[in-house]
N, C-alpha and C positions, 0 to 999 in steps of 0.2 A: 735139807730137802734136795736130794739129787737122785733118788731111786723111786721108780714108779710115780713120777710127777704127772698129775693130770694135765692133759693138753687140750686146749680149746682151739679147734681148727677154724679160723675165721679170717682175721685181718692182720696187718702188720702192727706191732706194738713196739714202743721205744722206752728206754729208761727215762724217768721223771715226767713222762707225758700221760695225762689222765686218759682212761679208756672206758667210757660208759658202755654198758652192754645190756641188751634186752634178751633175757634167757627164756626160751619157750619150748625148746626141744626136750623131751623127757630125759635123754641121756645127760644133757648138760645141766638140767635141773638137779639131777642126782649128784653130779659132779660138784656143783656149787654148794649144795647142802652138805656134802661130805667135807668140803674144804672148811666150811664154817664149824661143823660139829667136831672135827679133829683139832681145830684151833690153829692150823697152819695159815689159813686165810690167804693161801697162795696157789696159783696154778700157772702153767705155761701157755703162751699164745704163739701159734705158728700159722703161717699161711698154708693153703692147700698145695699138695704136689700130686699130679695125676698118676705118678708111678708108685711113690712111697706112701701116699696118704697125706703126709704133711712134711714140711720142709725140715732140713737138717739144722736150721738155726732158728731161734725164737727169743722171746723175752718173758721173764717171770713177771706176772702181775700180782699185786697185793690188793686184796679186797679191803676197801675202806668202809663201805657200807652196802647193805643189801636191803631192798624193800620187796618183801614177798606179797603176792596178791592171792586172793582166795582161790583163783582157778589154777594155781600152781606156777604161774609165770613169775618172773622177778626182774627187777632192774638192779644191776650191779654197778656200783661206783668203784672202779679199780684204777690203779696207777702202775706204770711200768717201773720195775726195780732193777733187774740185772739181765744181761744177755746171756744166752747159753747155746751150747752145741749139743745136738742129740747124739747119744752113743748107741742107744738101742730103742727101736720102736716096739710098742706092744699095745694091748687093749685090756680094758676092764669094764665089765657090765655095760658095754655099748659105747663107751667113749675111749679115746686114745690116751695112752700113758707113754712115758719115756724115761729111760735112764739118761741123765744129762751131766755135762760138766760145764761149770761157769766160765765165761770168757772175761778175763781181767783186762780192762782198758789201760793203756799206758798213759800216764799223766803227762800233759804237755807243759 
């Protein structure tokens, strides 16, 4: 998963740290539904950038569980997996996507 990765522009996420999310915007509802339907169960999280739209670095989140509500909202239980660098910014159906490369941490 490194081409056209869905990007949730929201807050800072870190590897191994749980990141609960309340999804209510239509574009992100679509994004989460696609992540579940395709089976990847993963998306990127980046903070906002006023010039580029979102930051050049972020963290991949893995969806552990999703609770969908009748009105279309959902609560997503996700956890940080790997950090990444954005190679190319793009968009798909109202939400951001990116081509990324993973950052490997040096073992101490």
